[in-house]
C-alpha atoms as an extended CHARMM CRD file, in Angstrom:
* protein
*
        85  EXT
         1         1  MET       CA             89.7690000000       -0.4090000000     -235.6290000000  PROA      1               0.0000000000
         2         2  GLY       CA             91.5070000000       -2.2880000000     -232.8390000000  PROA      2               0.0000000000
         3         3  GLU       CA             95.2170000000       -2.7300000000     -232.4050000000  PROA      3               0.0000000000
         4         4  PRO       CA             96.7220000000       -5.3690000000     -234.7210000000  PROA      4               0.0000000000
         5         5  ILE       CA             97.0610000000       -8.6680000000     -232.8590000000  PROA      5               0.0000000000
         6         6  GLU       CA            100.7900000000       -8.9090000000     -233.6200000000  PROA      6               0.0000000000
         7         7  ILE       CA            101.4850000000       -5.5610000000     -231.9360000000  PROA      7               0.0000000000
         8         8  PHE       CA             99.2630000000       -6.4660000000     -228.9970000000  PROA      8               0.0000000000
         9         9  PHE       CA            101.1380000000       -9.7400000000     -228.4750000000  PROA      9               0.0000000000
        10        10  GLU       CA            104.5810000000       -8.1390000000     -228.8530000000  PROA      10              0.0000000000
        11        11  THR       CA            103.8020000000       -5.6000000000     -226.1430000000  PROA      11              0.0000000000
        12        12  THR       CA            101.8700000000       -7.8720000000     -223.7900000000  PROA      12              0.0000000000
        13        13  LEU       CA            104.1550000000      -10.9170000000     -223.9560000000  PROA      13              0.0000000000
        14        14  ALA       CA            107.1820000000       -8.7580000000     -223.1720000000  PROA      14              0.0000000000
        15        15  GLN       CA            105.3220000000       -7.3990000000     -220.1310000000  PROA      15              0.0000000000
        16        16  LEU       CA            104.6190000000      -10.9880000000     -219.0570000000  PROA      16              0.0000000000
        17        17  GLY       CA            108.3640000000      -11.6900000000     -219.1410000000  PROA      17              0.0000000000
        18        18  LEU       CA            108.7010000000      -13.7770000000     -222.2910000000  PROA      18              0.0000000000
        19        19  ASN       CA            111.9100000000      -13.3560000000     -224.2700000000  PROA      19              0.0000000000
        20        20  GLN       CA            111.9570000000      -12.7480000000     -228.0260000000  PROA      20              0.0000000000
        21        21  GLU       CA            112.1270000000      -16.4300000000     -228.9940000000  PROA      21              0.0000000000
        22        22  GLU       CA            109.2740000000      -17.3770000000     -226.6500000000  PROA      22              0.0000000000
        23        23  SER       CA            107.1510000000      -14.4750000000     -227.8900000000  PROA      23              0.0000000000
        24        24  THR       CA            107.8160000000      -15.4070000000     -231.5130000000  PROA      24              0.0000000000
        25        25  ASP       CA            106.7770000000      -19.0240000000     -230.8580000000  PROA      25              0.0000000000
        26        26  PHE       CA            103.5880000000      -17.8510000000     -229.1220000000  PROA      26              0.0000000000
        27        27  GLU       CA            102.7380000000      -15.4620000000     -231.9530000000  PROA      27              0.0000000000
        28        28  ARG       CA            103.5710000000      -18.0050000000     -234.6620000000  PROA      28              0.0000000000
        29        29  TYR       CA            100.9890000000      -20.3510000000     -233.1630000000  PROA      29              0.0000000000
        30        30  TRP       CA             98.2090000000      -17.9280000000     -232.1890000000  PROA      30              0.0000000000
        31        31  VAL       CA             98.1930000000      -15.1510000000     -234.8100000000  PROA      31              0.0000000000
        32        32  PRO       CA             97.0310000000      -17.3950000000     -237.6980000000  PROA      32              0.0000000000
        33        33  ARG       CA             94.2830000000      -18.7880000000     -235.4640000000  PROA      33              0.0000000000
        34        34  MET       CA             92.9860000000      -15.3160000000     -234.6540000000  PROA      34              0.0000000000
        35        35  GLN       CA             92.3420000000      -14.0080000000     -238.1680000000  PROA      35              0.0000000000
        36        36  ARG       CA             88.7020000000      -14.9960000000     -238.6230000000  PROA      36              0.0000000000
        37        37  HSD       CA             87.2760000000      -12.0050000000     -236.7850000000  PROA      37              0.0000000000
        38        38  ALA       CA             88.1500000000       -8.3200000000     -236.6950000000  PROA      38              0.0000000000
        39        39  TYR       CA             88.1030000000       -8.1390000000     -232.9000000000  PROA      39              0.0000000000
        40        40  TYR       CA             88.8960000000      -10.3980000000     -229.9500000000  PROA      40              0.0000000000
        41        41  MET       CA             88.5580000000      -10.0250000000     -226.2050000000  PROA      41              0.0000000000
        42        42  ILE       CA             91.8050000000      -11.3580000000     -224.7520000000  PROA      42              0.0000000000
        43        43  ALA       CA             92.6910000000      -12.0050000000     -221.1300000000  PROA      43              0.0000000000
        44        44  PHE       CA             95.8360000000      -13.4100000000     -219.5800000000  PROA      44              0.0000000000
        45        45  LEU       CA             95.2310000000      -15.1620000000     -216.2880000000  PROA      45              0.0000000000
        46        46  ASP       CA             97.3080000000      -14.1690000000     -213.2940000000  PROA      46              0.0000000000
        47        47  ARG       CA             99.7580000000      -16.5310000000     -211.6130000000  PROA      47              0.0000000000
        48        48  GLU       CA             97.4670000000      -17.3740000000     -208.6770000000  PROA      48              0.0000000000
        49        49  THR       CA             94.6010000000      -18.3290000000     -210.9810000000  PROA      49              0.0000000000
        50        50  ILE       CA             96.8510000000      -20.4940000000     -213.1340000000  PROA      50              0.0000000000
        51        51  ILE       CA             98.1450000000      -22.3230000000     -210.0440000000  PROA      51              0.0000000000
        52        52  ALA       CA             94.5940000000      -22.8280000000     -208.7700000000  PROA      52              0.0000000000
        53        53  ILE       CA             93.3550000000      -24.4180000000     -211.9960000000  PROA      53              0.0000000000
        54        54  ALA       CA             96.5230000000      -26.1120000000     -213.2610000000  PROA      54              0.0000000000
        55        55  ARG       CA             99.0400000000      -26.7900000000     -210.5240000000  PROA      55              0.0000000000
        56        56  LEU       CA            102.4770000000      -27.7910000000     -211.7750000000  PROA      56              0.0000000000
        57        57  ASP       CA            105.3760000000      -28.9890000000     -209.6580000000  PROA      57              0.0000000000
        58        58  ILE       CA            108.8390000000      -29.2960000000     -211.1850000000  PROA      58              0.0000000000
        59        59  SER       CA            111.7870000000      -30.8240000000     -209.3950000000  PROA      59              0.0000000000
        60        60  PRO       CA            114.3660000000      -29.5560000000     -209.3290000000  PROA      60              0.0000000000
        61        61  ALA       CA            112.8600000000      -26.0970000000     -209.6360000000  PROA      61              0.0000000000
        62        62  PRO       CA            114.1090000000      -24.1390000000     -212.6640000000  PROA      62              0.0000000000
        63        63  ASP       CA            115.8190000000      -20.7690000000     -212.2630000000  PROA      63              0.0000000000
        64        64  THR       CA            113.1030000000      -19.0930000000     -214.3250000000  PROA      64              0.0000000000
        65        65  PHE       CA            109.5470000000      -20.2860000000     -214.7500000000  PROA      65              0.0000000000
        66        66  ILE       CA            106.8800000000      -18.2920000000     -216.6000000000  PROA      66              0.0000000000
        67        67  ARG       CA            103.4610000000      -19.7030000000     -217.3530000000  PROA      67              0.0000000000
        68        68  VAL       CA            101.1330000000      -17.9230000000     -219.7560000000  PROA      68              0.0000000000
        69        69  LEU       CA             97.4800000000      -18.8600000000     -219.9250000000  PROA      69              0.0000000000
        70        70  MET       CA             95.3910000000      -16.8700000000     -222.3630000000  PROA      70              0.0000000000
        71        71  ASP       CA             91.6240000000      -16.8400000000     -222.7080000000  PROA      71              0.0000000000
        72        72  PHE       CA             89.9290000000      -15.1810000000     -225.6740000000  PROA      72              0.0000000000
        73        73  PHE       CA             86.7410000000      -14.9630000000     -227.6650000000  PROA      73              0.0000000000
        74        74  ALA       CA             85.7040000000      -13.2530000000     -230.8820000000  PROA      74              0.0000000000
        75        75  LEU       CA             83.7470000000       -9.9960000000     -230.8780000000  PROA      75              0.0000000000
        76        76  ASP       CA             81.5050000000       -8.5240000000     -233.5570000000  PROA      76              0.0000000000
        77        77  ALA       CA             82.5330000000       -4.9600000000     -232.7340000000  PROA      77              0.0000000000
        78        78  LEU       CA             85.1460000000       -3.0350000000     -230.8040000000  PROA      78              0.0000000000
        79        79  VAL       CA             84.3250000000       -2.6880000000     -227.0970000000  PROA      79              0.0000000000
        80        80  ALA       CA             85.9490000000       -0.6270000000     -224.3790000000  PROA      80              0.0000000000
        81        81  ALA       CA             88.0790000000       -2.7190000000     -222.0240000000  PROA      81              0.0000000000
        82        82  GLU       CA             90.9210000000       -2.2890000000     -219.5770000000  PROA      82              0.0000000000
        83        83  ALA       CA             94.4370000000       -3.2780000000     -220.5730000000  PROA      83              0.0000000000
        84        84  PRO       CA             95.1560000000       -6.9260000000     -219.7310000000  PROA      84              0.0000000000
        85        85  ILE       CA             98.1630000000       -6.1420000000     -217.5310000000  PROA      85              0.0000000000
């Protein structure tokens, strides 16, 4: 069995730099939407890819700016994969 999605998000979102409130908001939205299948392939795009596909300019620039773009799809079975970060 794969790692529970809640634990995966807690670990991964902290590594991406989200604080507890931001992580909770992310999980509150996505966890219920990812309950239909036992397994999911999840990828978080890197900063350069996000900028290339969705440029965003903010003025004045904030002190901290973290963008998270997740891609995922359902799997029928557990597959071997590298950690997302």
